[in-house]
C-alpha positions in Angstrom: 109.6 86.7 90.7 111.8 87.4 87.6 113.0 90.9 86.8 110.6 91.9 84.0 111.0 94.5 81.2 108.4 96.6 83.0 110.6 96.6 86.1 113.6 97.8 84.1 111.5 100.6 82.6 110.4 101.6 86.1 114.0 101.6 87.4 115.1 103.8 84.4 112.3 106.3 85.3 113.3 106.3 89.0 116.9 107.0 88.0 115.9 109.8 85.7 113.8 111.5 88.4 116.6 111.1 90.9 119.0 112.9 88.6 116.5 115.8 88.2 115.9 116.0 92.0 119.6 115.9 92.7 120.3 118.8 90.4 117.6 120.9 92.0 118.7 120.0 95.6 122.4 120.7 94.8 121.6 124.5 94.7 118.7 124.4 97.1 119.2 121.8 99.9 116.0 119.9 100.4 114.7 117.1 102.6 111.6 115.2 101.5 110.0 114.0 104.7 107.4 111.3 104.3 104.7 111.2 107.0 102.5 108.1 107.1 100.7 105.8 109.5 97.9 103.5 109.8 94.2 104.4 110.3 93.6 107.0 113.0 97.2 107.4 113.9 97.2 111.2 113.7 99.1 112.1 110.5 97.2 115.3 109.8 97.5 116.5 113.4 101.3 115.8 113.4 101.9 117.8 110.2 99.7 120.7 111.3 101.4 120.9 114.7 104.9 120.6 113.2 104.2 123.5 110.8 102.5 125.7 113.4 105.2 125.2 116.0 108.0 126.1 113.6 106.3 129.1 112.0 104.5 130.5 115.2 107.0 130.0 118.0 106.3 126.6 119.5 108.1 125.3 122.6 110.7 122.8 121.4 113.5 122.6 124.1 114.9 119.3 122.7 115.1 120.6 119.1 118.6 122.0 119.3 118.6 124.4 116.4 115.3 125.9 117.4 116.0 126.1 121.2 119.4 127.7 120.7 117.9 130.4 118.5 119.8 129.4 115.3 116.5 129.1 113.3 115.8 132.7 112.3 112.5 132.0 110.4 110.4 129.2 109.1 107.7 130.0 106.5 105.5 128.3 104.0 106.4 128.4 100.3 104.5 127.5 97.1 103.5 123.9 96.5 106.5 122.0 95.0 104.7 119.6 92.7 102.0 120.9 90.4 100.2 117.5 90.1 99.9 116.9 93.9 97.2 118.4 96.2 98.5 120.9 98.7 98.2 119.9 102.4 95.3 122.0 103.7 97.3 123.4 106.7 95.1 126.5 107.3 91.9 124.5 107.3 93.3 121.9 109.7 94.7 124.5 112.0 91.3 126.3 112.1 89.7 123.0 113.0 92.1 122.4 115.9 92.3 125.9 117.3 89.0 127.6 116.6 86.6 124.7 116.3 88.4 122.4 118.8 87.8 119.3 116.7 90.3 116.9 115.1 90.8 117.4 111.3 89.6 114.8 108.9 91.8 111.8 108.3 94.2 111.4 105.4 92.5 109.8 102.4 94.9 110.9 99.6 98.5 112.1 99.1 99.3 115.8 99.7 102.4 118.0 100.1 103.5 121.2 101.7 106.8 123.1 101.5 108.4 124.7 104.5 111.5 126.9 104.1 113.7 127.1 107.2 116.3 130.0 107.4 118.9 129.1 110.0 122.5 129.7 111.1 125.1 127.0 111.3 127.1 126.7 114.5 130.0 128.4 112.7 127.8 131.4 112.0 127.2 130.8 108.3 123.6 131.6 107.2 121.8 128.7 105.3 118.4 127.7 104.1 116.8 124.2 104.3 113.7 123.4 102.3 111.5 120.8 103.9 109.0 119.1 101.6 106.4 117.3 103.7 104.7 114.4 101.9 101.5 113.1 103.6 100.1 109.8 102.5 98.0 107.0 103.9 99.9 104.1 105.5 97.4 101.7 103.8 99.0 102.7 100.5 102.4 101.8 101.8 101.3 98.2 102.6 100.4 97.8 98.9 104.0 98.0 97.8 104.8 94.4 98.5 102.1 93.5 96.0 104.5 94.5 93.2 106.5 91.4 94.0 103.6 89.0 94.2 101.4 87.2 91.8 97.6 87.2 92.2 97.9 83.5 93.3 100.4 84.4 96.0 98.3 87.3 97.3 95.2 85.2 97.3 96.8 82.4 99.3 98.2 84.7 101.9 95.0 86.8 102.2 92.9 83.7 102.7 95.2 82.2 105.2 95.2 85.4 107.2 91.4 85.7 107.0 91.0 82.2 108.5 92.8 83.1 111.7 91.1 84.6 114.8 89.6 87.1 115.2 89.4 87.7 111.4 87.6 84.4 110.6 84.4 85.6 112.3 84.6 89.0 110.5 85.1 87.2 107.1 82.2 84.8 107.5 79.9 86.4 104.9 82.7 86.8 102.4 83.9 83.2 103.0 80.3 81.9 102.4 80.2 83.6 99.0 83.7 82.4 98.2 82.6 78.8 98.7 80.1 79.3 95.8 82.8 80.5 93.3 84.6 78.1 91.0 87.8 79.7 89.7 87.7 77.8 86.4 84.1 78.9 85.7 83.5 81.5 83.1 84.1 85.1 84.1 81.1 86.6 85.9 80.9 90.3 86.5 78.1 90.1 89.1 79.9 87.4 91.1 83.0 89.5 91.0 81.2 92.6 92.2 79.7 90.7 95.1 83.1 89.1 96.0 84.8 92.5 95.9 82.1 94.2 98.0 82.1 91.4 100.7 85.9 91.3 100.8 85.9 95.1 101.3 83.4 94.8 104.1 85.7 92.3 105.7 88.6 94.7 105.5 86.6 97.5 107.0 85.4 95.3 109.9 89.0 94.4 110.6 89.9 98.0 110.9 87.2 98.7 113.4 88.7 99.9 116.7 87.3 96.9 118.5 89.7 94.7 116.6 92.3 97.3 115.4 93.8 95.1 112.7 96.6 96.8 110.7 97.6 94.4 107.9 94.8 95.2 105.4 95.9 95.4 101.8 94.9 96.4 99.2 94.8 99.9 100.7 92.7 101.5 98.1 89.8 99.2 98.9 89.4 101.2 102.1 89.9 104.6 100.5 89.1 104.3 96.8 88.8 108.0 95.9 88.1 108.5 92.2 88.8 104.8 91.5 85.7 103.6 93.2 83.8 101.0 91.2 86.5 100.7 88.6 87.6 97.2 87.5 91.0 98.0 89.1 89.3 97.9 92.5 86.8 95.1 91.7 88.5 91.9 92.5 89.0 89.6 95.5 91.0 86.5 96.5 90.0 83.1 95.2 91.0 79.7 96.6 93.6 78.8 93.9 97.0 77.1 94.1 100.0 79.4 94.3 101.6 77.8 91.3 98.4 77.4 89.3 97.5 78.8 85.9 94.3 80.6 85.1 92.3 79.3 82.1 91.5 81.8 79.4 88.1 83.5 79.9 87.7 82.1 83.4 86.7 83.9 86.6 90.3 83.3 87.8 91.8 85.0 84.7 89.4 87.9 85.3 90.7 88.4 88.9 94.3 88.1 87.7 93.8 90.8 85.1 92.2 93.2 87.6 94.9 92.5 90.2 97.6 93.3 87.7 95.6 96.5 86.7 95.6 97.5 90.4 99.4 97.3 90.5 99.8 99.2 87.2 97.2 101.9 87.9 97.6 102.4 91.7 100.7 100.9 93.2 103.5 101.6 90.6 102.6 105.3 90.1 102.6 105.9 93.8 106.0 104.2 94.2 107.6 106.0 91.2 106.2 109.5 91.7 106.2 109.8 95.5 107.5 107.0 97.6 110.9 106.4 95.9 111.8 110.1 96.3 111.7 110.3 100.1 114.8 111.1 102.2 113.4 110.8 105.7 110.3 109.0 107.1 108.1 109.0 110.2 105.6 106.2 110.7 102.8 106.9 113.2 101.0 104.1 115.0 98.1 104.0 117.4 99.7 101.4 119.6 97.2 102.2 122.4 94.3 100.9 120.3 96.2 97.8 119.2 97.3 96.5 122.6 93.9 97.4 124.1 92.4 95.1 121.6 94.6 92.2 122.6 97.6 90.3 121.5 96.1 89.4 118.0 95.9 93.1 117.2 99.5 93.7 118.5 100.9 90.9 116.4 99.0 92.3 113.4 100.5 95.7 114.1 104.0 94.1 114.4 103.5 92.4 111.0 102.3 95.6 109.4 105.2 97.7 110.7 107.7 95.0 109.5 106.0 95.1 106.1 106.3 98.9 106.1 110.0 98.8 107.0 110.7 96.2 104.3 109.2 98.6 101.7 111.8 101.3 102.3 115.0 101.6 100.3 117.0 102.3 103.5 120.6 102.9 104.1 123.2 105.6 104.5 122.7 108.2 101.8 125.7 108.8 99.4 126.3 110.9 96.4 125.9 107.9 94.1 122.7 106.8 95.7 121.3 110.3 95.5 122.1 110.4 91.8 120.4 107.1 90.8 118.3 105.8 93.7 117.7 107.9 96.8 117.7 106.1 100.1 115.8 106.8 103.3 118.5 107.3 105.9 116.4 108.0 108.9 113.1 106.4 110.0 111.2 107.3 113.1 108.4 105.1 114.5 106.1 107.1 116.7 103.4 105.8 119.1 100.8 108.5 119.1 98.2 109.7 121.7 100.7 109.6 124.6 98.5 112.3 126.2 96.0 109.5 127.0 98.5 108.2 129.6 100.2 109.7 132.6 103.8 110.7 131.9 105.1 107.8 134.0 103.9 105.5 131.2 105.3 107.4 128.2 108.6 105.4 128.3 106.6 102.2 128.7 104.5 103.1 125.6 107.8 103.6 123.7 108.9 100.2 124.9 105.8 98.6 123.5 106.3 100.1 120.1 110.1 99.2 120.2 109.1 95.6 120.9 106.7 95.7 117.9 109.4 96.8 115.5 112.4 95.0 117.0 112.6 92.2 114.5 112.2 94.5 111.5 114.8 97.0 112.9 117.3 94.2 113.5 117.2 93.3 109.8 117.7 97.0 108.9 120.6 97.8 111.3 123.3 96.6 108.8 122.2 99.2 106.2 123.6 102.2 108.0 120.2 103.9 108.4 119.2 105.5 111.7 116.0 104.1 113.2 114.4 105.3 116.4 111.1 105.0 118.4 109.3 107.7 120.3 106.0 108.1 122.2 104.4 111.4 121.4 101.3 113.6 121.2 101.6 116.2 118.4 98.8 118.1 120.1 98.3 117.4 123.7 94.6 117.3 124.5 95.0 116.6 128.3 96.9 117.8 131.2 98.0 116.1 134.4 96.8 116.5 138.0 96.5 114.7 141.3 92.9 113.8 142.2 91.8 112.8 145.6 90.2 109.3 145.9 89.4 108.6 149.5 92.6 109.0 151.4 94.7 108.6 148.3 95.8 111.1 145.7 95.9 109.4 142.3 97.8 110.6 139.2 95.2 111.5 136.6 94.7 113.3 133.3 92.2 116.1 132.7 90.5 116.7 129.4 87.2 117.5 127.6 85.7 114.5 126.0 83.9 115.1 122.7 80.1 115.4 122.7 78.4 112.0 122.8 81.5 110.2 124.2 80.8 108.0 127.2 82.7 106.1 129.9 81.5 104.2 133.0 77.9 104.8 132.0 78.4 108.6 131.9 77.8 110.6 128.7 79.6 113.8 128.0 78.4 117.1 126.4 81.6 118.2 124.8 82.1 121.1 127.2 82.7 119.5 130.6 86.2 118.7 131.6 86.6 115.4 133.4 89.4 113.6 135.3 90.3 110.1 134.2 92.7 107.6 135.7 95.1 106.1 133.1 95.8 102.4 133.5 99.5 101.6 134.1 101.4 100.0 131.3 103.6 97.1 132.4 107.3 97.6 132.8 107.8 94.6 130.6 105.9 94.8 127.3 106.2 91.1 126.6 103.0 90.1 128.4 100.9 92.3 126.1 102.2 90.3 123.1 101.8 86.8 124.6 98.3 87.4 126.0 99.1 87.0 129.7 98.2 90.6 130.4 95.9 93.2 128.9 95.9 96.9 129.3 93.4 98.4 131.7 92.0 101.4 130.0 90.9 104.8 131.2 88.1 105.3 133.6 86.2 108.1 135.4 86.2 105.9 138.5 89.4 104.5 139.9 88.0 101.1 140.7 86.6 100.6 137.2 88.4 99.2 134.1 86.8 101.2 131.3 87.7 101.0 127.7 89.5 104.2 126.7 89.1 103.6 122.9 85.6 105.1 123.0 86.6 108.2 124.9 88.0 110.9 122.6 89.1 114.2 124.0 88.6 117.4 122.1 91.7 119.5 121.2 92.7 121.8 124.1 91.3 125.3 124.6 94.2 127.7 124.0 94.7 130.8 125.9 96.5 133.8 124.4 99.5 135.0 126.3 99.5 138.8 125.9 99.9 139.6 122.2 101.5 136.2 121.4 99.6 133.7 119.4 98.5 130.6 121.3 100.9 127.7 121.1 99.7 124.1 120.6 100.9 122.0 123.5 102.6 118.7 122.7 104.5 115.7 124.1 107.9 115.0 122.6 107.2 116.6 119.2 110.6 118.4 119.6 112.3 115.1 120.0 110.9 113.9 116.8 112.0 117.0 115.0 115.5 116.7 116.4 115.8 113.1 115.1 114.3 113.8 111.7 116.0 117.0 110.6 118.3 118.1 113.5 121.5 116.9 111.7 120.5 118.9 108.5 120.6 122.1 110.5 124.1 121.7 112.0 
């Protein structure tokens, strides 16, 4: 698409904001860390555990500055941006520790400022400000829409919806679509129905039985205060990519609302938040994807490639900091590693590495550092050896949430159970080509139960003397070392 006047205005705004940020950060070194991920990936838990560990004495042996004692103190500071909600850290921590329930999912953008006082290896005292920006990954997948026309988006969305397993989920919407004539006069009721059925289709795709990831427009799934506005009331039509909508037609109505969505939703997010990030972690529930089959894995692969394409990545320089900040480190994290025995953690990493391989290959020439990790920001299980006949099987122990079930057994939310994780293959390729499927968790070794429906409660923490309980984790310290370790050297 041509570079429009509006694009030039946006570029000027971005440069002006970058100059302001650079001036502030020159005297107060700051890293803006974006935390995002697709549905149910654990963004809120990750941020809460990160803050709690740094401020309350977490165990981070791989995080060099912390393990060596060079970090003197980490503390929360007032909210950096007056127009952005504060990340509700205290409420989320209370939910995890006192109520032993997982916090509510991210539905909007929020921020929190953490100030880290540390000592450089040469003994000099320094301060690093870490601004953590939490936002839904579904919003990130909207950014490519800025470079697409309504006709392009419609064609791509319809083609995707006609593939398995989406075609079955889109049946009701497709039936309504067949009754619509793009050149007919604009019709508010027909549009409302199309938008509702299209949204229902997107929600069905996100269901954990299918675990689809590529689901723009993101605000259709989390509309917030834009619910029922014209900017969120449109849907794809079967129109040619190079076609032209007639004035006053249903097609023209959809085009107008699609453009409004980009102007009201996508551009402000890109300008005010996304374009200002320095570092980024992208969380993914790879377990749910590959348990749903190769279609879900390929969908996750496409979504992660789309996410990486959105970033302005590359080695950060003074010139780029002045006019257009770059993200110079991106970490992809496969969450819920505590659902597996530690022998499969590296294999879980290998699955995610395979999913992002093509996208990373395209980004390697930019100078940005990109890595992959399997982690559990809050570990809900522990490992044990459980006797099964004459054998001792490696298992995980945890407390399933009330109402969860596996193998025909229902749990009360208080009883700890042993489950036997399925082994991930040494080679992740069979998971992508359909020759092999993951055998989920089970309360019986001989069964192949579906672990997606078994959710463990957060762990019960025991106070050690006068010390505050520490949230257990898997490889959270490795994530911290990659994301900010170099800034503390």
